[in-house]
C-alpha positions as CSV (number, residue, x, y, z in Angstrom):
1,X,11.4,178.5,27.7
2,X,8.5,179.8,27.8
3,X,8.6,183.8,26.4
4,X,5.2,184.8,26.0
5,X,1.7,183.8,27.5
6,X,-1.3,184.6,27.4
7,X,-4.2,183.5,29.7
8,X,-8.2,184.0,30.0
9,X,-8.1,186.4,26.8
10,X,-12.3,187.8,26.2
11,X,-12.4,190.0,23.6
12,X,-16.2,191.9,22.8
13,X,-17.4,193.4,19.9
14,X,-20.5,194.7,21.0
15,X,-23.0,192.1,22.3
16,X,-20.2,189.6,20.3
17,X,-17.7,187.5,22.1
18,X,-14.9,187.2,19.8
19,X,-13.0,185.0,22.0
20,X,-13.7,183.8,25.6
21,X,-11.1,182.8,28.3
22,X,-8.0,181.8,25.3
23,X,-5.2,180.5,26.6
24,X,-1.6,180.7,24.4
25,X,1.8,180.4,24.9
26,X,5.1,180.5,22.9
27,X,7.9,179.0,23.5
28,X,11.5,181.4,22.3
29,X,12.6,180.5,19.4
30,X,9.3,178.1,18.2
31,X,7.6,178.4,15.5
32,X,4.2,178.3,16.7
33,X,1.2,177.7,14.1
34,X,-2.8,178.7,14.6
35,X,-5.5,177.5,13.0
36,X,-9.1,177.5,13.1
37,X,-12.3,178.5,10.7
38,X,-12.5,181.9,9.5
39,X,-13.6,183.7,12.4
40,X,-12.4,180.9,14.6
41,X,-10.6,184.4,16.3
42,X,-6.8,183.7,15.7
43,X,-6.6,187.7,13.9
44,X,-8.1,189.0,16.7
45,X,-5.7,187.4,19.5
46,X,-2.7,187.8,17.0
47,X,-3.8,191.7,17.5
48,X,-4.4,191.8,21.0
49,X,-1.1,190.6,21.5
50,X,-0.1,193.2,18.6
51,X,-1.2,196.1,20.5
52,X,-3.9,196.5,18.1
53,X,-7.0,195.8,19.9
54,X,-6.9,196.0,24.2
55,X,-8.0,193.0,25.6
56,X,-11.2,192.8,28.2
57,X,-10.2,189.9,30.5
58,X,-7.1,188.6,30.2
59,X,-3.8,188.5,31.3
60,X,-0.6,189.0,29.1
61,X,2.8,187.7,30.0
62,X,6.3,188.8,27.9
63,X,9.9,187.3,29.3
64,X,7.9,186.7,32.9
65,X,6.4,189.7,33.0
66,X,3.2,191.5,33.1
67,X,2.5,193.1,29.8
68,X,-0.8,196.0,28.6
69,X,0.0,197.1,24.8
70,X,-1.5,200.0,24.7
71,X,-0.9,200.8,20.5
72,X,1.1,199.4,18.4
73,X,4.0,201.5,18.5
74,X,4.1,200.0,22.5
75,X,4.1,196.7,21.6
76,X,6.8,196.7,18.9
77,X,8.9,198.5,21.6
78,X,9.0,195.2,23.2
79,X,10.0,192.9,20.3
80,X,6.4,192.4,19.1
81,X,5.6,192.6,15.3
82,X,2.6,191.6,12.8
83,X,3.0,191.3,9.5
84,X,-0.4,191.6,7.6
85,X,-1.8,189.7,4.9
86,X,-2.9,192.4,3.2
87,X,0.8,194.2,3.7
88,X,0.9,197.7,4.7
89,X,3.5,198.8,2.4
90,X,3.4,202.4,0.7
91,X,3.3,201.9,-2.8
92,X,4.8,205.2,-4.2
93,X,7.2,204.9,-1.3
94,X,11.3,203.4,-2.5
95,X,12.0,200.2,-0.1
96,X,14.4,201.8,1.6
97,X,11.6,204.8,3.0
98,X,9.1,201.9,3.6
99,X,11.5,199.8,5.6
100,X,12.0,202.3,8.0
101,X,8.3,204.7,7.9
102,X,7.3,205.6,11.3
103,X,10.7,205.1,12.9
104,X,12.0,208.4,11.4
105,X,12.5,212.0,12.8
106,X,14.3,215.2,12.0
107,X,16.4,215.8,9.1
108,X,17.4,212.4,6.9
109,X,20.3,211.2,5.4
110,X,19.6,209.4,2.8
111,X,22.7,207.7,1.8
112,X,23.4,206.2,5.2
113,X,19.4,205.3,4.9
114,X,19.9,203.3,1.9
115,X,22.9,200.9,3.7
116,X,21.2,200.3,6.4
117,X,18.0,198.9,4.4
118,X,21.3,197.2,2.1
119,X,21.8,195.2,5.7
120,X,18.3,194.8,6.3
121,X,17.4,193.2,3.0
122,X,21.0,191.0,3.6
123,X,18.8,189.4,6.6
124,X,16.0,188.3,4.4
125,X,18.0,187.7,1.4
126,X,16.4,189.7,-1.1
127,X,19.2,191.8,-3.8
128,X,17.2,194.9,-4.7
129,X,18.3,198.5,-4.9
130,X,16.5,200.0,-1.6
131,X,16.0,203.2,-4.0
132,X,13.4,200.8,-6.3
133,X,9.8,201.8,-5.3
134,X,7.9,199.1,-3.7
135,X,5.0,199.1,-6.4
136,X,7.4,197.6,-8.7
137,X,8.2,194.9,-6.4
138,X,6.3,191.4,-6.5
139,X,4.2,190.2,-4.2
140,X,7.1,187.8,-2.8
141,X,9.3,190.9,-2.6
142,X,6.8,192.8,-0.8
143,X,6.5,190.0,1.5
144,X,9.9,189.6,2.3
145,X,10.3,193.7,3.1
146,X,7.4,193.8,5.1
147,X,9.6,190.8,7.3
148,X,12.9,193.0,7.0
149,X,10.8,195.8,8.1
150,X,9.4,193.3,11.0
151,X,13.6,193.0,12.4
152,X,14.4,196.5,12.3
153,X,12.3,196.8,14.8
154,X,14.4,194.1,16.6
155,X,11.4,191.8,17.0
156,X,11.4,188.5,19.5
157,X,7.6,188.0,18.5
158,X,6.7,187.9,14.8
159,X,3.7,186.7,13.6
160,X,2.8,185.8,10.0
161,X,-0.8,186.2,9.0
162,X,-1.3,184.0,5.8
163,X,1.7,184.7,4.6
164,X,2.3,182.5,1.9
165,X,-2.0,183.5,0.5
166,X,-0.9,185.1,-2.5
167,X,3.0,183.7,-3.4
168,X,4.2,181.1,-5.9
169,X,5.5,178.0,-4.8
170,X,8.8,179.4,-5.6
171,X,8.5,182.2,-3.4
172,X,6.6,180.0,-0.5
173,X,10.0,178.4,-0.7
174,X,11.8,181.6,-0.2
175,X,9.6,182.2,2.6
176,X,10.1,179.0,4.1
177,X,14.2,178.9,4.4
178,X,13.5,182.7,5.5
179,X,11.5,181.2,8.3
180,X,14.2,178.7,9.8
181,X,16.6,181.6,9.5
182,X,15.1,183.9,11.8
183,X,13.7,180.8,14.5
184,X,17.7,179.6,13.9
185,X,18.2,183.3,15.2
186,X,16.2,183.3,18.4
187,X,13.0,184.8,16.6
188,X,10.1,183.2,18.5
189,X,7.3,182.7,15.5
190,X,3.4,183.1,15.1
191,X,2.4,181.0,11.8
192,X,-1.4,181.5,11.2
193,X,-2.5,180.0,8.3
194,X,-5.1,177.5,6.5
195,X,-2.9,175.3,4.6
196,X,-2.4,172.5,7.1
197,X,1.0,171.1,4.5
198,X,2.7,174.3,5.4
199,X,1.9,173.7,9.4
200,X,3.4,170.8,9.0
201,X,6.4,171.6,7.1
202,X,7.2,174.2,9.5
203,X,5.8,174.4,12.9
204,X,6.9,172.9,16.1
205,X,3.0,172.9,17.5
206,X,-0.4,174.2,17.4
207,X,-3.2,175.4,18.8
208,X,-6.9,175.2,17.1
209,X,-9.2,177.3,18.1
210,X,-13.1,177.4,17.0
211,X,-16.2,180.0,17.4
212,X,-13.7,182.1,19.8
213,X,-12.7,179.4,22.1
214,X,-9.9,177.4,22.6
215,X,-9.8,173.5,21.0
216,X,-6.4,172.0,22.6
217,X,-2.7,172.9,21.8
218,X,-0.6,169.4,20.0
219,X,3.2,169.1,19.4
220,X,3.2,168.3,15.2
221,X,4.7,164.7,16.1
222,X,1.7,163.9,17.5
223,X,-1.5,164.9,15.3
224,X,-2.3,164.4,12.4
225,X,-4.0,166.9,9.7
226,X,-7.0,164.7,9.5
227,X,-6.7,165.5,12.8
228,X,-6.3,168.9,13.6
229,X,-9.3,169.6,11.0
230,X,-11.3,167.6,13.2
231,X,-10.4,170.2,16.3
232,X,-11.3,173.1,13.8
233,X,-14.8,171.7,12.0
234,X,-16.1,169.8,15.0
235,X,-16.0,166.5,12.9
236,X,-14.5,164.7,10.0
237,X,-14.1,166.1,6.9
238,X,-13.4,164.0,3.9
239,X,-11.9,164.9,1.3
240,X,-14.8,166.0,-2.0
241,X,-15.3,163.9,-4.5
242,X,-17.5,165.0,-7.2
243,X,-19.5,162.0,-9.1
244,X,-19.0,161.3,-12.5
245,X,-21.7,162.8,-15.0
246,X,-22.1,162.3,-18.8
247,X,-21.7,165.7,-20.5
248,X,-22.0,165.8,-24.5
249,X,-24.1,169.4,-24.9
250,X,-21.3,171.8,-26.4
251,X,-21.9,175.5,-25.2
252,X,-19.0,176.8,-27.0
253,X,-15.0,177.5,-27.6
254,X,-12.6,179.7,-26.0
255,X,-10.4,181.1,-29.5
256,X,-7.4,183.1,-26.6
257,X,-4.0,184.5,-27.4
258,X,-1.5,184.0,-24.1
259,X,1.4,183.7,-25.4
260,X,1.6,185.2,-29.1
261,X,1.9,181.9,-30.4
262,X,-1.2,179.5,-31.9
263,X,-4.1,180.2,-29.7
264,X,-5.4,178.3,-27.0
265,X,-9.3,176.8,-27.3
266,X,-11.1,175.4,-24.3
267,X,-14.2,173.8,-25.4
268,X,-17.0,174.2,-22.9
269,X,-19.7,171.7,-22.5
270,X,-23.2,172.1,-19.9
271,X,-22.4,171.0,-16.6
272,X,-18.8,170.4,-16.6
273,X,-16.2,172.2,-14.4
274,X,-12.6,172.2,-16.6
275,X,-9.5,172.5,-14.3
276,X,-6.8,174.7,-15.0
277,X,-3.4,173.2,-13.7
278,X,0.0,175.0,-13.9
279,X,3.0,177.2,-12.1
280,X,3.0,180.4,-11.4
281,X,4.6,181.9,-14.9
282,X,3.1,179.0,-16.9
283,X,-0.1,180.5,-18.2
284,X,-2.5,179.1,-16.1
285,X,-3.0,182.4,-14.5
286,X,-3.7,184.4,-17.7
287,X,-6.5,182.1,-18.9
288,X,-9.2,183.2,-17.2
289,X,-8.6,187.3,-17.6
290,X,-8.1,186.6,-21.1
291,X,-11.4,184.9,-21.4
292,X,-13.1,187.3,-19.6
293,X,-12.1,189.9,-22.3
294,X,-9.7,191.9,-19.6
295,X,-6.8,191.2,-21.6
296,X,-8.0,191.4,-25.7
297,X,-7.3,188.8,-28.5
298,X,-9.9,186.4,-27.0
299,X,-12.9,184.9,-28.5
300,X,-15.8,182.6,-28.0
301,X,-17.5,180.8,-30.5
302,X,-17.8,183.5,-33.4
303,X,-17.7,186.6,-30.9
304,X,-15.2,188.9,-29.9
305,X,-14.2,189.4,-26.3
306,X,-12.5,192.9,-26.1
307,X,-13.8,193.6,-22.5
308,X,-16.0,192.6,-19.8
309,X,-18.7,194.0,-21.0
310,X,-18.9,191.8,-24.3
311,X,-17.6,188.9,-22.0
312,X,-21.1,189.1,-19.7
313,X,-22.9,189.9,-23.0
314,X,-21.8,186.6,-23.9
315,X,-22.9,184.9,-21.1
316,X,-19.6,184.4,-19.3
317,X,-18.5,185.9,-15.7
318,X,-15.4,185.9,-13.6
319,X,-14.8,185.2,-10.3
320,X,-11.8,187.3,-9.7
321,X,-8.3,185.1,-7.6
322,X,-8.5,188.7,-5.5
323,X,-11.8,189.0,-3.6
324,X,-10.7,192.4,-1.8
325,X,-9.3,194.5,-4.1
326,X,-11.1,192.8,-8.0
327,X,-13.9,191.3,-6.5
328,X,-15.7,193.3,-3.5
329,X,-16.2,197.1,-2.4
330,X,-15.8,196.8,1.7
331,X,-17.0,199.1,2.7
332,X,-20.6,199.3,1.2
333,X,-23.2,195.8,2.6
334,X,-23.9,192.5,1.2
335,X,-26.8,193.9,-1.1
336,X,-25.4,197.2,-2.4
337,X,-22.4,194.4,-3.3
338,X,-24.9,192.0,-4.9
339,X,-27.0,194.6,-6.4
340,X,-23.5,195.5,-8.8
341,X,-23.4,193.9,-11.5
342,X,-27.0,193.9,-12.2
343,X,-27.6,197.1,-11.6
344,X,-30.1,198.1,-15.0
345,X,-32.2,195.3,-14.2
346,X,-33.0,196.1,-10.7
347,X,-33.7,200.0,-12.3
348,X,-36.9,201.9,-13.6
349,X,-36.1,205.4,-15.2
350,X,-33.3,206.0,-13.6
351,X,-34.4,204.9,-9.7
352,X,-33.1,201.9,-8.2
353,X,-35.9,199.3,-7.1
354,X,-35.5,198.7,-3.5
355,X,-38.4,195.7,-3.0
356,X,-36.7,193.9,-6.5
357,X,-33.2,194.7,-4.5
358,X,-33.9,193.3,-1.9
359,X,-35.6,190.3,-3.1
360,X,-32.9,189.1,-5.2
361,X,-30.2,189.6,-2.2
362,X,-32.6,187.5,-0.1
363,X,-32.7,185.1,-2.9
364,X,-28.7,184.6,-2.8
365,X,-28.4,184.7,0.6
366,X,-30.8,181.7,1.0
367,X,-29.5,180.0,-1.9
368,X,-25.6,180.5,-0.9
369,X,-26.3,180.0,2.9
370,X,-24.4,183.4,3.5
371,X,-23.5,183.8,7.2
372,X,-24.9,186.2,9.1
373,X,-27.9,186.4,6.6
374,X,-27.9,190.3,7.1
375,X,-28.4,192.2,3.8
376,X,-27.3,196.0,4.9
377,X,-23.4,194.0,7.3
378,X,-21.0,195.7,5.5
379,X,-19.0,192.9,3.3
380,X,-15.7,194.1,5.3
381,X,-16.9,192.2,8.5
382,X,-18.1,189.0,6.8
383,X,-15.6,186.5,7.1
384,X,-13.6,185.1,4.1
385,X,-15.6,182.1,3.0
386,X,-18.7,184.6,3.6
387,X,-17.6,187.6,1.3
388,X,-16.5,184.8,-1.5
389,X,-20.3,183.8,-1.3
390,X,-20.9,187.2,-2.1
391,X,-18.3,187.3,-4.7
392,X,-20.2,184.9,-6.1
393,X,-23.7,185.8,-5.6
394,X,-22.7,189.0,-7.6
395,X,-22.0,186.8,-10.6
396,X,-24.5,184.3,-10.8
397,X,-27.1,187.4,-10.6
398,X,-26.0,187.9,-14.0
399,X,-27.4,184.4,-15.0
400,X,-24.2,183.6,-16.8
401,X,-23.8,180.4,-19.3
402,X,-20.0,180.1,-18.6
403,X,-18.7,181.0,-14.7
404,X,-14.8,181.6,-14.6
405,X,-13.5,180.2,-11.3
406,X,-10.0,181.9,-10.1
407,X,-8.9,180.5,-7.0
408,X,-12.2,180.9,-5.9
409,X,-11.3,178.9,-2.0
410,X,-7.9,180.8,-1.7
411,X,-7.8,182.2,2.2
412,X,-10.8,180.1,2.7
413,X,-11.0,177.5,6.0
414,X,-11.8,174.2,5.4
415,X,-15.2,174.5,6.6
416,X,-15.8,177.1,4.4
417,X,-14.6,175.4,1.7
418,X,-17.0,172.6,1.7
419,X,-19.6,174.9,1.5
420,X,-18.6,176.5,-1.4
421,X,-17.2,173.1,-3.4
422,X,-21.0,171.9,-2.9
423,X,-22.3,175.1,-4.8
424,X,-20.2,175.0,-7.1
425,X,-21.0,171.3,-7.8
426,X,-24.9,172.8,-7.8
427,X,-24.2,175.0,-10.3
428,X,-22.5,172.0,-12.5
429,X,-25.3,170.0,-12.6
430,X,-27.3,173.2,-13.3
431,X,-26.0,173.0,-17.0
432,X,-23.5,176.1,-16.3
433,X,-19.7,175.8,-17.9
434,X,-16.8,176.4,-15.5
435,X,-13.4,176.7,-16.2
436,X,-11.2,176.4,-12.6
437,X,-8.3,177.7,-11.9
438,X,-6.0,176.4,-8.7
439,X,-2.8,175.9,-7.3
440,X,-4.5,173.8,-4.9
441,X,-4.0,170.1,-6.8
442,X,-6.4,168.5,-4.7
443,X,-9.1,170.9,-5.6
444,X,-8.6,170.5,-9.0
445,X,-8.9,166.2,-8.5
446,X,-11.9,166.8,-6.0
447,X,-14.1,168.8,-8.5
448,X,-12.5,168.6,-12.1
449,X,-13.9,166.4,-15.0
450,X,-10.9,167.3,-17.0
451,X,-7.7,169.3,-16.2
452,X,-5.7,170.9,-18.5
453,X,-1.9,171.3,-17.4
454,X,-0.4,174.9,-19.0
455,X,3.5,175.4,-19.2
456,X,5.0,177.6,-21.5
457,X,1.9,179.7,-22.7
458,X,-0.2,176.4,-23.6
459,X,-1.8,173.3,-23.0
460,X,0.6,170.1,-22.5
461,X,-1.5,167.8,-21.2
462,X,-5.3,167.1,-21.0
463,X,-5.9,164.6,-17.9
464,X,-9.2,162.7,-17.4
465,X,-10.5,161.0,-14.3
466,X,-9.4,159.0,-12.2
467,X,-6.9,161.7,-11.8
468,X,-4.1,161.1,-8.7
469,X,-2.2,163.4,-7.0
470,X,0.4,162.4,-7.8
471,X,0.2,162.2,-11.2
472,X,-1.3,166.1,-11.7
473,X,1.7,167.1,-10.1
474,X,3.8,165.1,-12.2
475,X,2.7,166.8,-15.3
476,X,2.2,170.6,-13.3
477,X,6.6,170.5,-12.7
478,X,7.3,168.7,-15.9
479,X,8.4,165.5,-14.0
480,X,6.2,163.5,-16.0
481,X,8.3,165.2,-19.4
482,X,11.6,164.6,-18.1
483,X,10.8,160.4,-16.9
């Protein structure tokens, strides 16, 4: 039975048409994946459904009745709830307070509130004290609290926007179990993701958008991942594989203290990409922050790296995993963000040199094919892939010898990912040394000259090409050691 229909949905922002006559429907008790490149219109379509934005043209029906949501509260009152990639929790408040935020009035009876919270947390299999402050939770726990909050509003349509972007593999598995449970209870879900392996695992159907238009809707049993990618980008995208190159010019060696045992040593050669593999908690995620002087106890050759300032002076620069909170000032322009790392070079007598600043920004816009090529556009208005290019530009502007890439394509669509891979390969061919930490096995295989596998805070294996997906996964999970 069809629960929701959207027909001819059009949305304009000034002269830009973000959605053009899009059709979408949702069956009762199904998981319907919504995919497309950054800027394809996925989030805009779902924000219209969730009451965040009004549509300009088109119609919506819910259970056969025409609806027009004026705001978020209006949509939630009809059972439509959206959980965003940027979680909307208040860190300083308790779990219980967050679960019912915006729904309480008059005198609050906290004992009853806690009991209601426990019942909701049980629905998502989350064993937490409702009085725990949200800021003390892991990302995975926060995600489940958000979903529990959606269930508190008796949602019949649940929209999940990139829900696994910051989750570990175990947290992702837990989320998938919850999705199956919620689906079995009759809730319909829209699942927005760039990760096609997840889409093919949990979804019943997939709808593909491109450039604000509908490409098509297909049952997952009737389509392959490669066909979905081709629908997304308009052409076939082949697995990325760098050519083999001989690299023997040594740039230097990191000595990192991650676990308090013997330091980890990583030698970096000019033009070499060293891949870092390992599950969350293996120590892999601590390598690049340490190498950038964020945690102390690191050295680059005979130079201590006690702060990012010392790392930058040594020619080492980090592209962090969370571009929005760690790599960018979202309300500032592209030019202002790119200039942040080179302010001293762009100033004279304490004043910025506008011509030099503009020239530097224009150089990186052209070099990295930033779209749209507008230096004064606020970064928050760019797609995820283009935001990542701004972070890269800021890092490369200091002319580093070693670039640290932490999850460089997280939250980036297939087409933009291929562009970033070409940029990374180009940097390598120019003699830059790179450390690439990624949870994407195919990314590591396609880009790395060698792969270091971490477990228990140390390197347990060094893999050399030719790599195979099965081999890397076996070493990362420990299956090879158990065999």
